[in-house]
C-alpha positions in Angstrom: 0.0 0.0 0.0 3.0 2.3 0.6 3.7 2.4 -3.1 0.1 3.3 -3.9 0.3 6.2 -1.3 3.5 7.5 -3.0 2.0 7.1 -6.5 -1.0 9.3 -5.6 1.2 11.9 -3.9 3.5 12.1 -7.0 0.4 12.5 -9.2 -0.9 15.2 -6.8 2.4 17.1 -7.1 2.1 17.2 -10.9 -1.4 18.5 -10.6 -0.6 21.1 -8.0 2.1 22.5 -10.3 -0.5 23.2 -12.9 -1.8 25.9 -10.6 -5.3 27.2 -11.6 -7.3 24.6 -13.5 -10.6 25.1 -15.2 -13.4 23.2 -13.5 -15.2 20.6 -15.7 -18.6 21.9 -14.6 -20.4 24.4 -12.4 -21.8 21.9 -9.9 -21.0 21.8 -6.1 -18.9 18.6 -6.7 -16.8 20.2 -9.5 -13.5 20.4 -7.5 -13.6 16.6 -6.9 -14.7 15.7 -10.4 -12.0 18.0 -11.9 -9.3 16.4 -9.8 -10.4 12.9 -10.7 -10.4 13.8 -14.4 -6.8 14.9 -14.0 -6.0 11.5 -12.7 -7.7 10.1 -15.9 -10.4 8.6 -13.8 -14.1 8.8 -14.9 -16.7 9.8 -12.4 -18.5 6.9 -10.8 -20.3 5.7 -7.7 -18.6 2.3 -7.6 -18.4 0.2 -4.5 -14.6 0.1 -4.6 -12.0 2.8 -4.0 -11.2 5.5 -6.6 -7.4 5.1 -7.1 -5.2 2.1 -6.4 -7.2 1.2 -3.3 -7.5 4.8 -2.1 -10.8 6.6 -2.0 -10.5 10.3 -2.9 -12.4 13.0 -1.1 -12.1 16.7 -2.1 -12.8 19.8 0.0 -12.4 23.5 -0.6 -10.3 25.8 1.6 -13.1 27.5 3.4 -15.9 24.9 3.0 -17.8 24.0 6.2 -19.6 21.1 4.5 -18.9 17.7 6.1 -17.1 15.0 4.1 -19.5 12.4 2.7 -18.2 8.9 3.5 -20.8 6.8 1.7 -24.5 6.3 1.1 -26.3 3.1 1.8 -29.8 1.7 1.0 -31.7 0.0 3.8 -31.3 -3.8 3.9 -34.9 -4.4 4.7 -37.4 -5.5 5.7 -38.5 -5.0 2.1 -36.4 -4.8 -1.1 -37.3 -1.2 -1.7 -37.7 0.0 1.9 -37.0 3.6 1.1 -40.0 3.7 -1.2 -42.2 2.4 1.7 -40.8 5.1 4.0 -41.5 7.8 1.4 -45.1 6.6 0.9 -45.8 6.8 4.6 -43.8 9.8 5.8 -42.7 11.8 2.7 -44.2 15.0 1.4 -45.3 15.8 -2.1 -42.6 17.4 -4.3 -43.5 21.0 -5.3 -42.8 20.3 -9.0 -43.6 16.6 -9.4 -46.6 16.5 -7.2 -47.3 12.8 -7.7 -44.0 11.9 -6.1 -42.7 12.3 -2.6 -39.5 13.6 -1.0 -38.0 13.3 2.4 -34.8 14.9 3.6 -33.6 15.2 7.2 -30.5 14.8 9.4 -31.0 12.0 11.9 -29.6 11.3 15.4 -28.9 8.3 17.6 -29.5 10.4 20.7 -32.6 12.5 20.1 -35.8 12.4 18.1 -35.8 14.6 15.0 -39.1 16.2 13.9 -39.7 15.3 10.2 -42.3 17.1 8.0 -44.0 18.5 11.2 -45.8 15.1 11.7 -43.3 12.5 12.8 -40.2 11.9 14.9 -37.3 9.9 13.5 -34.5 8.4 15.5 -31.7 6.0 14.8 -31.3 3.0 17.0 -28.1 1.0 17.3 -29.1 -2.5 18.3 -25.9 -4.3 19.2 -27.8 -7.5 20.1 -29.3 -7.8 16.6 -26.2 -6.1 15.0 -28.5 -3.7 13.1 -29.0 0.0 12.7 -32.7 0.7 12.9 -34.9 3.7 11.9 -37.5 4.3 14.6 -40.6 6.4 13.7 -42.9 8.0 16.3 -46.0 10.1 15.8 -46.3 13.7 17.0 -47.3 12.5 20.5 -44.2 10.4 20.7 -45.9 7.0 20.3 -43.8 4.4 18.4 -45.2 3.8 15.0 -42.6 1.4 13.7 -39.1 0.1 14.1 -38.6 -1.8 10.9 -36.2 -0.3 8.4 -32.6 -1.4 9.1 -29.1 -1.7 7.8 -27.1 -4.6 9.2 -23.7 -4.0 10.9 -22.2 -6.5 8.4 -23.4 -4.4 5.4 -21.9 -1.3 7.0 -18.7 -3.1 7.8 -18.2 -4.4 4.3 -19.0 -1.0 2.7 -16.7 0.8 5.1 -13.7 -1.5 5.0 -13.8 -2.2 1.2 -14.2 1.4 0.1 -12.8 3.5 2.9 -9.9 1.5 4.4 -7.6 4.2 2.8 -8.7 7.7 1.9 -7.0 10.8 0.5 -8.5 14.2 1.4 -7.5 16.7 -1.3 -7.7 20.4 -0.5 -8.5 23.0 -3.2 -8.8 26.8 -3.5 -11.5 28.1 -5.8 -11.8 31.3 -7.9 -14.4 32.3 -10.5 -13.2 33.6 -13.9 -16.5 34.9 -15.3 -19.0 32.2 -14.6 -16.4 29.4 -14.7 -14.9 27.9 -11.5 -11.1 27.3 -11.4 -9.3 25.2 -8.8 -5.8 25.1 -7.4 -5.0 21.9 -5.5 -2.6 22.7 -2.7 -2.7 19.9 -0.1 -3.3 16.2 0.3 -3.6 14.1 3.4 -3.8 10.3 3.3 -5.6 8.5 6.1 -6.1 4.9 7.1 -9.3 3.6 8.7 -8.9 3.0 12.5 -11.6 0.3 12.8 -15.3 -0.5 12.2 -15.8 -0.5 15.9 -14.6 3.1 16.0 -17.2 3.9 13.3 -20.0 2.5 15.4 -18.8 4.4 18.5 -18.7 7.7 16.5 -22.1 6.9 15.1 -23.5 6.4 18.6 -22.2 9.8 19.7 -23.5 11.6 16.6 -20.0 12.4 15.4 -20.8 10.4 12.3 -23.6 12.5 10.7 -26.5 10.6 9.0 -29.0 12.1 6.6 -32.0 10.3 5.2 -32.5 11.4 1.5 -35.4 10.6 -0.7 -35.3 13.0 -3.7 -36.3 13.7 -7.3 -33.8 14.4 -10.1 -33.9 18.0 -11.2 -31.7 17.9 -14.3 -30.0 15.6 -16.8 -31.4 12.5 -18.5 -33.2 11.3 -15.4 -35.0 14.5 -14.6 -38.3 13.8 -12.7 -37.2 10.3 -11.6 -37.0 9.2 -8.0 -33.3 9.2 -7.0 -33.2 8.1 -3.4 -29.9 8.0 -1.5 -31.4 6.3 1.5 -29.0 7.0 4.4 -25.9 9.2 3.8 -23.0 8.9 6.3 -20.8 12.0 6.7 -18.1 13.4 9.0 -16.9 16.9 9.7 -13.4 17.8 8.6 -12.3 18.5 12.2 -13.5 15.1 13.3 -11.9 13.0 10.6 -8.9 11.9 12.7 -11.4 10.3 15.1 -12.2 7.7 12.4 -8.9 7.7 10.4 -5.2 7.7 11.3 -3.1 10.2 9.4 -0.5 8.5 7.3 1.1 11.1 5.0 0.7 14.9 4.4 1.9 16.8 1.4 1.4 20.6 1.3 2.5 22.4 -1.9 2.1 25.8 -0.3 4.7 25.1 2.4 7.5 23.5 0.4 7.7 21.9 -3.0 9.5 19.0 -1.3 7.5 18.9 1.8 6.2 15.4 2.6 5.3 14.6 6.1 5.0 10.9 7.1 3.4 9.9 10.3 
């Protein structure tokens, strides 16, 4: 794996020397997509890591957005459980009124009011080795505890895709209406353990969103495009889940590579 780390850092050095690079689109994920294109990698949502066993995440210098780790569909109890949740608890989309949406941040420690009618809460059931979604009515009466993701599913997804990650930092400037990016720092991390992930999930350090949405553009406009549960972590908390392996900062020194 050491060779793969070094290969990515060498590729990063070449990219950072290009200075300001035109973004490939105007979307919020343009910095990441542009960097991956410079690695000659096509955009995808594959189950496996992006580059030689390393998953690449990109963030902008002043961004306060958390880092998305992965999204995962419910394992059950039905095959399309998110559709069942939308039917029961979603609200009608303002444009596609025959379809429903549902978007909320969830918590393992408190009930979250959803669509002014329901309370959602995550339940980590260690005896069953499952992460459940609990739903209560407005009077706090339990309606259901059915939708779940198994620990094994989470473990496989986390360890296969996120055993090694690279966080790439970019500055952004607009030239007219076109974003341009300068990639100035990369940090490579290694996953501490799945058990640490569950601990951070329990303490709400791992952020979880439930996302049922409708495509607004592209070839799939108007189609249901559910992400189910999306797992994220704030940049300042990333070392609680991952151990820092290498840091290269082009702004400090062109030969500066810190190994930990």
